[in-house]
Steps between C-alpha positions, in 0.01 A plus 500: 500500500343437840407162646135591456548589133685173434232301679224681307669403173522142624130502594411620151710225336360233732144614432557468126677163525234365736222605260689331214530182708880498506527564875315285749442571868502248782334543839724515807430392857335840547167487315530868398849462347598362160843434356662454164861391455768563243851351482666761725214652696141464618220754521234494770181702489295532815161650576507679837159594640482832683205663674435751223631310195712214374870553431710291264859415577766384252824337612795373300716220643826359366551127444616462861181654637657834594270802463639731230227763459150571621229763471125527529247660270478818708878552491511435125211738428662773712835459327343521155279802577 
């Protein structure tokens, strides 16, 4: 399974849990980035404006703040096509 496939599965789970109210998101110092934390990792979602569209970036950090995985919506869509 690719990074993009794993992150897509995570996005689907987070979407469901957020809609159910069991995951809450906090703003970060960047007004276009939100974060949710779990015991061993954190997830950050960022909106990145581009000239022609808006991209969305997902990043997973371990408890020490080290970046574990990242992808954006374009990369995920391409990997799943």
